[in-house]
C-alpha positions as CSV (number, residue, x, y, z in Angstrom):
1,M,9.4,19.8,-28.6
2,G,7.7,21.1,-25.5
3,P,9.1,21.8,-22.0
4,V,7.7,18.5,-20.5
5,E,9.2,16.4,-23.3
6,Q,12.5,18.2,-22.9
7,E,12.5,17.6,-19.1
8,I,11.8,13.9,-19.7
9,I,14.8,13.6,-22.0
10,I,17.1,15.5,-19.7
11,K,16.1,13.4,-16.6
12,L,16.3,10.1,-18.4
13,T,19.6,11.0,-20.0
14,S,21.2,11.8,-16.7
15,G,19.4,9.1,-14.8
16,V,20.1,6.0,-16.9
17,A,22.7,7.0,-19.5
18,P,20.7,5.5,-22.3
19,E,22.3,4.1,-25.5
20,V,19.0,4.7,-27.1
21,L,16.3,7.1,-25.9
22,E,13.1,7.8,-27.8
23,V,10.4,10.1,-26.3
24,S,7.3,10.6,-28.4
25,N,4.5,13.0,-27.4
26,E,1.4,11.1,-28.4
27,S,-1.0,13.6,-26.9
28,H,-2.4,14.6,-30.3
29,M,-3.9,11.0,-30.5
30,H,-6.0,11.6,-27.4
31,S,-8.9,13.9,-26.4
32,V,-6.8,16.7,-25.0
33,P,-6.4,20.4,-26.0
34,P,-4.0,21.1,-28.9
35,G,-0.4,21.5,-27.7
36,S,-0.9,19.3,-24.7
37,E,1.9,17.2,-23.2
38,S,-0.1,14.6,-21.4
39,H,0.6,11.3,-23.2
40,F,4.2,10.0,-24.0
41,K,5.7,6.9,-25.3
42,V,9.2,6.1,-24.1
43,V,11.8,3.7,-25.4
44,V,15.0,3.3,-23.4
45,I,18.0,1.0,-24.0
46,S,20.5,1.3,-21.1
47,Q,23.3,-0.7,-19.5
48,E,21.7,0.4,-16.2
49,F,19.0,-2.2,-16.8
50,N,21.4,-5.1,-16.9
51,G,20.6,-7.6,-14.1
52,R,17.2,-6.0,-13.4
53,R,13.9,-7.5,-14.0
54,L,11.3,-5.6,-16.0
55,V,9.4,-4.3,-13.0
56,Q,12.7,-3.0,-11.5
57,R,13.4,-1.2,-14.8
58,H,10.0,0.4,-14.7
59,Q,10.5,1.4,-11.0
60,M,13.8,3.1,-12.0
61,I,12.0,5.2,-14.7
62,Y,9.0,6.0,-12.5
63,S,11.4,7.2,-9.7
64,I,13.3,9.4,-12.1
65,L,10.1,10.9,-13.6
66,A,8.2,11.1,-10.2
67,D,7.4,14.8,-10.6
68,E,6.0,14.3,-14.2
69,L,4.0,11.3,-13.1
70,A,2.5,13.2,-10.1
71,G,1.0,15.7,-12.4
72,V,-1.4,15.4,-15.3
73,Y,1.1,13.5,-17.4
74,M,-0.5,10.1,-16.9
75,R,0.2,7.8,-19.8
76,W,3.6,6.2,-20.0
77,P,3.9,3.1,-22.1
78,C,7.6,2.3,-21.6
79,T,9.8,-0.1,-23.5
80,L,12.9,-0.7,-21.3
81,I,15.5,-2.9,-22.9
82,R,18.8,-4.3,-21.8
83,P,21.5,-4.1,-24.5
84,M,22.5,-7.4,-26.1
85,S,25.9,-8.6,-24.9
86,G,28.5,-9.2,-27.6
C-alpha cells in the first residue's frame, strides 16, 4: 500500500466513520508508470450518508479528499452506500 492510498484511508476513516471502507489502487490497469497511485476505486458504507442523496454523498467524499483530487489522482469511481436499517 502506497502513501496516497494510506492517506485516502486515513481521511475517509476520520471523515465519515465508515462501517465498510474498501480502497483499491487500480492504477496498474491504466497507462501509467509502474507503482503509480493515480486511479482508485472506493467503496464506503457509512451512517453519515443517511438522509443524504447520492450527489451529497459524493460531495462529502470530494470535500474530504480535496487535496488528492487537486493533484494527478484523477479517477474516483465511488460507491457510497447508506446502511440498511434493521
